[in-house]
N, CA, C and O atoms as a CHARMM CRD file, in Angstrom:
* protein
*
  172
    1    1 VAL  N     -6.21500  12.18200 -20.51600 PROA 1      0.00000
    2    1 VAL  CA    -5.23000  11.10800 -20.65300 PROA 1      0.00000
    3    1 VAL  C     -5.37900  10.44200 -22.01600 PROA 1      0.00000
    4    1 VAL  O     -4.37900  10.14200 -22.66900 PROA 1      0.00000
    5    2 ALA  N     -6.60000  10.21000 -22.44800 PROA 2      0.00000
    6    2 ALA  CA    -6.82900   9.58900 -23.75500 PROA 2      0.00000
    7    2 ALA  C     -6.24100  10.43300 -24.87500 PROA 2      0.00000
    8    2 ALA  O     -5.68200   9.90900 -25.83800 PROA 2      0.00000
    9    3 THR  N     -6.37700  11.75400 -24.73500 PROA 3      0.00000
   10    3 THR  CA    -5.82600  12.66600 -25.73500 PROA 3      0.00000
   11    3 THR  C     -4.31300  12.57800 -25.76500 PROA 3      0.00000
   12    3 THR  O     -3.70500  12.57700 -26.83600 PROA 3      0.00000
   13    4 LEU  N     -3.69600  12.50400 -24.57400 PROA 4      0.00000
   14    4 LEU  CA    -2.24800  12.37500 -24.49500 PROA 4      0.00000
   15    4 LEU  C     -1.78800  11.05900 -25.09800 PROA 4      0.00000
   16    4 LEU  O     -0.74400  11.00600 -25.74900 PROA 4      0.00000
   17    5 CYS  N     -2.55800   9.99000 -24.88700 PROA 5      0.00000
   18    5 CYS  CA    -2.24600   8.69300 -25.48100 PROA 5      0.00000
   19    5 CYS  C     -2.25100   8.80700 -26.99900 PROA 5      0.00000
   20    5 CYS  O     -1.33800   8.33400 -27.67600 PROA 5      0.00000
   21    6 ALA  N     -3.29200   9.44000 -27.51800 PROA 6      0.00000
   22    6 ALA  CA    -3.43900   9.59800 -28.95800 PROA 6      0.00000
   23    6 ALA  C     -2.30100  10.43500 -29.52600 PROA 6      0.00000
   24    6 ALA  O     -1.83700  10.19900 -30.64100 PROA 6      0.00000
   25    7 ALA  N     -1.85700  11.41600 -28.74500 PROA 7      0.00000
   26    7 ALA  CA    -0.78100  12.29300 -29.18300 PROA 7      0.00000
   27    7 ALA  C      0.58500  11.63100 -29.01200 PROA 7      0.00000
   28    7 ALA  O      1.59700  12.14600 -29.48800 PROA 7      0.00000
   29    8 GLY  N      0.60500  10.47900 -28.32500 PROA 8      0.00000
   30    8 GLY  CA     1.86000   9.77800 -28.12200 PROA 8      0.00000
   31    8 GLY  C      2.68000  10.36400 -26.98900 PROA 8      0.00000
   32    8 GLY  O      3.86400  10.05400 -26.85100 PROA 8      0.00000
   33    9 LEU  N      2.05000  11.22100 -26.16500 PROA 9      0.00000
   34    9 LEU  CA     2.77600  11.87100 -25.07700 PROA 9      0.00000
   35    9 LEU  C      2.64400  11.10300 -23.76900 PROA 9      0.00000
   36    9 LEU  O      3.38000  11.34000 -22.81100 PROA 9      0.00000
   37   10 TRP  N      1.68400  10.17200 -23.75000 PROA 10     0.00000
   38   10 TRP  CA     1.43200   9.40900 -22.53100 PROA 10     0.00000
   39   10 TRP  C      1.69300   7.93900 -22.83700 PROA 10     0.00000
   40   10 TRP  O      1.09500   7.40000 -23.76800 PROA 10     0.00000
   41   11 PRO  N      2.57000   7.27300 -22.08200 PROA 11     0.00000
   42   11 PRO  CA     2.83000   5.85300 -22.34500 PROA 11     0.00000
   43   11 PRO  C      1.57900   5.00600 -22.09700 PROA 11     0.00000
   44   11 PRO  O      1.09700   4.91800 -20.96800 PROA 11     0.00000
   45   12 ALA  N      1.06700   4.39700 -23.14100 PROA 12     0.00000
   46   12 ALA  CA    -0.18700   3.64800 -23.05400 PROA 12     0.00000
   47   12 ALA  C     -0.09400   2.47600 -22.08400 PROA 12     0.00000
   48   12 ALA  O     -1.10400   2.04700 -21.52600 PROA 12     0.00000
   49   13 SER  N      1.11800   1.95600 -21.88400 PROA 13     0.00000
   50   13 SER  CA     1.28700   0.77900 -21.03200 PROA 13     0.00000
   51   13 SER  C      0.95700   1.05700 -19.57000 PROA 13     0.00000
   52   13 SER  O      0.56200   0.14000 -18.84900 PROA 13     0.00000
   53   14 ILE  N      1.11000   2.30900 -19.11300 PROA 14     0.00000
   54   14 ILE  CA     0.83900   2.61500 -17.70300 PROA 14     0.00000
   55   14 ILE  C     -0.59600   3.06200 -17.46800 PROA 14     0.00000
   56   14 ILE  O     -1.03300   3.16600 -16.32200 PROA 14     0.00000
   57   15 THR  N     -1.33300   3.32800 -18.54600 PROA 15     0.00000
   58   15 THR  CA    -2.69500   3.84000 -18.42100 PROA 15     0.00000
   59   15 THR  C     -3.59600   2.97500 -17.54000 PROA 15     0.00000
   60   15 THR  O     -4.34200   3.52800 -16.73200 PROA 15     0.00000
   61   16 PRO  N     -3.56400   1.62300 -17.65900 PROA 16     0.00000
   62   16 PRO  CA    -4.42000   0.80900 -16.78800 PROA 16     0.00000
   63   16 PRO  C     -4.13000   0.99900 -15.30500 PROA 16     0.00000
   64   16 PRO  O     -4.99300   0.74900 -14.46400 PROA 16     0.00000
   65   17 PHE  N     -2.91700   1.44000 -14.98500 PROA 17     0.00000
   66   17 PHE  CA    -2.54600   1.62100 -13.58000 PROA 17     0.00000
   67   17 PHE  C     -2.88900   3.01700 -13.06700 PROA 17     0.00000
   68   17 PHE  O     -3.02400   3.22700 -11.86200 PROA 17     0.00000
   69   18 VAL  N     -3.02800   3.96200 -13.98100 PROA 18     0.00000
   70   18 VAL  CA    -3.23900   5.35800 -13.59600 PROA 18     0.00000
   71   18 VAL  C     -4.60300   5.57100 -12.95000 PROA 18     0.00000
   72   18 VAL  O     -4.70500   6.22700 -11.91300 PROA 18     0.00000
   73   19 PHE  N     -5.65700   5.01800 -13.56100 PROA 19     0.00000
   74   19 PHE  CA    -7.00800   5.25600 -13.05300 PROA 19     0.00000
   75   19 PHE  C     -7.24600   4.65700 -11.67100 PROA 19     0.00000
   76   19 PHE  O     -7.80800   5.33800 -10.81300 PROA 19     0.00000
   77   20 PRO  N     -6.83700   3.39100 -11.41300 PROA 20     0.00000
   78   20 PRO  CA    -6.97900   2.86500 -10.04800 PROA 20     0.00000
   79   20 PRO  C     -6.18200   3.67200  -9.03300 PROA 20     0.00000
   80   20 PRO  O     -6.63200   3.87400  -7.90500 PROA 20     0.00000
   81   21 ALA  N     -5.00000   4.13300  -9.42900 PROA 21     0.00000
   82   21 ALA  CA    -4.16900   4.92400  -8.52300 PROA 21     0.00000
   83   21 ALA  C     -4.86800   6.23500  -8.16800 PROA 21     0.00000
   84   21 ALA  O     -4.87800   6.64200  -7.00600 PROA 21     0.00000
   85   22 MET  N     -5.45100   6.89400  -9.16700 PROA 22     0.00000
   86   22 MET  CA    -6.15700   8.15200  -8.92400 PROA 22     0.00000
   87   22 MET  C     -7.38300   7.92200  -8.05000 PROA 22     0.00000
   88   22 MET  O     -7.67900   8.71700  -7.15700 PROA 22     0.00000
   89   23 ALA  N     -8.09300   6.83000  -8.31400 PROA 23     0.00000
   90   23 ALA  CA    -9.28400   6.50900  -7.52700 PROA 23     0.00000
   91   23 ALA  C     -8.91400   6.22600  -6.07600 PROA 23     0.00000
   92   23 ALA  O     -9.58600   6.68200  -5.15100 PROA 23     0.00000
   93   24 THR  N     -7.83200   5.46500  -5.89100 PROA 24     0.00000
   94   24 THR  CA    -7.36700   5.13200  -4.54400 PROA 24     0.00000
   95   24 THR  C     -6.94600   6.38700  -3.79600 PROA 24     0.00000
   96   24 THR  O     -7.25400   6.55600  -2.61600 PROA 24     0.00000
   97   25 LEU  N     -6.23400   7.27100  -4.50500 PROA 25     0.00000
   98   25 LEU  CA    -5.75400   8.50800  -3.89800 PROA 25     0.00000
   99   25 LEU  C     -6.92100   9.38000  -3.44100 PROA 25     0.00000
  100   25 LEU  O     -6.90100   9.91400  -2.33200 PROA 25     0.00000
  101   26 SER  N     -7.93200   9.52400  -4.28600 PROA 26     0.00000
  102   26 SER  CA    -9.09300  10.34700  -3.91700 PROA 26     0.00000
  103   26 SER  C     -9.87300   9.71400  -2.77100 PROA 26     0.00000
  104   26 SER  O    -10.42100  10.41300  -1.91900 PROA 26     0.00000
  105   27 LEU  N     -9.91900   8.36900  -2.75900 PROA 27     0.00000
  106   27 LEU  CA   -10.60400   7.66700  -1.67600 PROA 27     0.00000
  107   27 LEU  C     -9.88000   7.89000  -0.35800 PROA 27     0.00000
  108   27 LEU  O    -10.51100   8.15700   0.66500 PROA 27     0.00000
  109   28 LEU  N     -8.54700   7.78100  -0.38000 PROA 28     0.00000
  110   28 LEU  CA    -7.75500   8.00400   0.83000 PROA 28     0.00000
  111   28 LEU  C     -7.90300   9.43600   1.32400 PROA 28     0.00000
  112   28 LEU  O     -7.98100   9.68000   2.52800 PROA 28     0.00000
  113   29 THR  N     -7.94200  10.37900   0.39200 PROA 29     0.00000
  114   29 THR  CA    -8.11900  11.78400   0.74900 PROA 29     0.00000
  115   29 THR  C     -9.46100  11.99100   1.44300 PROA 29     0.00000
  116   29 THR  O     -9.55300  12.69700   2.44700 PROA 29     0.00000
  117   30 ALA  N    -10.50100  11.36300   0.89100 PROA 30     0.00000
  118   30 ALA  CA   -11.83600  11.47800   1.48000 PROA 30     0.00000
  119   30 ALA  C    -11.86700  10.87300   2.87600 PROA 30     0.00000
  120   30 ALA  O    -12.44300  11.45400   3.79700 PROA 30     0.00000
  121   31 ILE  N    -11.24400   9.70300   3.03400 PROA 31     0.00000
  122   31 ILE  CA   -11.19500   9.03900   4.34200 PROA 31     0.00000
  123   31 ILE  C    -10.46500   9.91100   5.35900 PROA 31     0.00000
  124   31 ILE  O    -10.91000  10.05600   6.49800 PROA 31     0.00000
  125   32 ASN  N     -9.34100  10.49100   4.93900 PROA 32     0.00000
  126   32 ASN  CA    -8.57400  11.35500   5.84100 PROA 32     0.00000
  127   32 ASN  C     -9.38400  12.57200   6.26800 PROA 32     0.00000
  128   32 ASN  O     -9.32500  12.98200   7.42700 PROA 32     0.00000
  129   33 ARG  N    -10.14100  13.15300   5.33400 PROA 33     0.00000
  130   33 ARG  CA   -10.97000  14.31700   5.66000 PROA 33     0.00000
  131   33 ARG  C    -12.05900  13.93800   6.65000 PROA 33     0.00000
  132   33 ARG  O    -12.32000  14.67100   7.60400 PROA 33     0.00000
  133   34 ILE  N    -12.69600  12.79200   6.42400 PROA 34     0.00000
  134   34 ILE  CA   -13.75600  12.32700   7.32600 PROA 34     0.00000
  135   34 ILE  C    -13.17900  12.06500   8.71100 PROA 34     0.00000
  136   34 ILE  O    -13.75900  12.45000   9.72600 PROA 34     0.00000
  137   35 ARG  N    -12.01000  11.39500   8.73300 PROA 35     0.00000
  138   35 ARG  CA   -11.35600  11.06500  10.00000 PROA 35     0.00000
  139   35 ARG  C    -10.98300  12.34200  10.75100 PROA 35     0.00000
  140   35 ARG  O    -11.17200  12.43200  11.96400 PROA 35     0.00000
  141   36 ALA  N    -10.45700  13.31800  10.03200 PROA 36     0.00000
  142   36 ALA  CA   -10.08600  14.59300  10.64300 PROA 36     0.00000
  143   36 ALA  C    -11.32400  15.29400  11.20400 PROA 36     0.00000
  144   36 ALA  O    -11.26800  15.90200  12.27300 PROA 36     0.00000
  145   37 GLY  N    -12.43800  15.20600  10.47800 PROA 37     0.00000
  146   37 GLY  CA   -13.68300  15.81400  10.93400 PROA 37     0.00000
  147   37 GLY  C    -14.20700  15.15000  12.19100 PROA 37     0.00000
  148   37 GLY  O    -14.70900  15.82200  13.09200 PROA 37     0.00000
  149   38 ILE  N    -14.09200  13.81800  12.25800 PROA 38     0.00000
  150   38 ILE  CA   -14.54000  13.07400  13.44100 PROA 38     0.00000
  151   38 ILE  C    -13.68100  13.44100  14.64800 PROA 38     0.00000
  152   38 ILE  O    -14.19400  13.66600  15.74400 PROA 38     0.00000
  153   39 ILE  N    -12.36100  13.49800  14.43100 PROA 39     0.00000
  154   39 ILE  CA   -11.44200  13.85000  15.51900 PROA 39     0.00000
  155   39 ILE  C    -11.72900  15.27200  16.00700 PROA 39     0.00000
  156   39 ILE  O    -11.73100  15.53400  17.21000 PROA 39     0.00000
  157   40 ALA  N    -11.97100  16.18300  15.06800 PROA 40     0.00000
  158   40 ALA  CA   -12.23500  17.57700  15.42200 PROA 40     0.00000
  159   40 ALA  C    -13.53000  17.70800  16.22100 PROA 40     0.00000
  160   40 ALA  O    -13.60200  18.48500  17.17400 PROA 40     0.00000
  161   41 SER  N    -14.54500  16.95000  15.83200 PROA 41     0.00000
  162   41 SER  CA   -15.83000  17.05100  16.52900 PROA 41     0.00000
  163   41 SER  C    -15.80600  16.32400  17.87200 PROA 41     0.00000
  164   41 SER  O    -16.56100  16.66400  18.78300 PROA 41     0.00000
  165   42 ALA  N    -14.93800  15.32800  17.98800 PROA 42     0.00000
  166   42 ALA  CA   -14.85900  14.55300  19.23100 PROA 42     0.00000
  167   42 ALA  C    -14.12500  15.31800  20.32400 PROA 42     0.00000
  168   42 ALA  O    -14.44100  15.19300  21.50700 PROA 42     0.00000
  169   43 SER  N    -13.14300  16.10800  19.91400 PROA 43     0.00000
  170   43 SER  CA   -12.33700  16.81400  20.91400 PROA 43     0.00000
  171   43 SER  C    -12.97200  18.13200  21.33500 PROA 43     0.00000
  172   43 SER  O    -12.41600  18.84600  22.17000 PROA 43     0.00000
């Protein structure tokens, strides 16, 4: 992303929002996987 910013291909104004969004998305994915694993083992 930093390289794209430097190249002018990535709007710098949205960069502060991109990292929290990616972190949140990966966290939700992890939670869903754990939840699916718990449901699978419970049934």
